N, C-alpha and C positions, 0 to 999 in steps of 0.2 A: 449722259450717264447719271445714274442715281446712286446714292449711298445713304445708309441709315445708321443712326447711332443706336445704342442700347435703349430699351424701354425702361423707364423708372416708374414703378407702381407705388402708390400710396406714399409719396415723398413730398414733404412740404417745401423743402429747399433742395433743388437739384443742381449739381454741377457735373458737366460732362468733361472728362479729361481725355477724350478720344481724338485721335487723328484720322482724318479722311484724306486719302492720297488718290489723286487722279492723274493719269498719264495724259500729257498734252502733246498733240502733234507739233513737232518742232521743225518741220520741213521748210527750209529756206528762211527760218527766223533766227536772227543772231541774238536778239534780246527780247525781253517781255514786252517792250513798247510796241512791237509790231503784231502782237497776238490779237486776234479778233474773237469776240465772244464775251460771255459773261457767266458768272456763277451766281446762283440763287440759293440762299439758305432760308428754310422755313421751319417754324416751330409750330407743332400741332399738339392739340389736346385730344386724346382719344378716350372717349367716354363710352363705357360698355353699355349703358342703359339708354342713352339718347342718341346723339350723333357726334361725329368727330368734327372738330373745328380748327381752323388755322388761326393761331394767335398773332402771328406776324411773319414778315418776310424781309430779307435784306438781299440786295443785289449789288454786285460790283463787277466792273469790267476787268477782263484778264490783263489788259494793258496797264491797269493801275496796280497790279499785284506786286510789282517790284518794290513799291514803297512799304508793303506789308510783310516782306520777308524778314524772318528772325525777329519779329516783334509781336508781343501780345497786344491785342486791341479789343476794345469794347465797341459795339455798334448798337444803335437804336433800331429795333425792328419797326418796320412800317406796318401799321394795322391793315388788315385785309379790307379790300373795298367792299362796301355793303351792297348786296344784291337787292334791288328794289322790286317787289312784286307789284305789278300793275293789274288791278282787278277791273 
């Protein structure tokens, strides 16, 4: 599933105070330690005149989500992998 936050135009310092809520299938799972899968968060720069680019991505496993409940956290985004053109 995908979710999008609001687009902030012409803003030098942007803070998103939005919640994204996803329903997880809990069939047969008693706790979050047995969940399989991961969540990926990506930050994109959308440029009207050239091209859109990915600034960074962060991934975490659903099994690790229990330690993030009820806590604010900062994460470092991993820069996108460079695509090399071979001529």
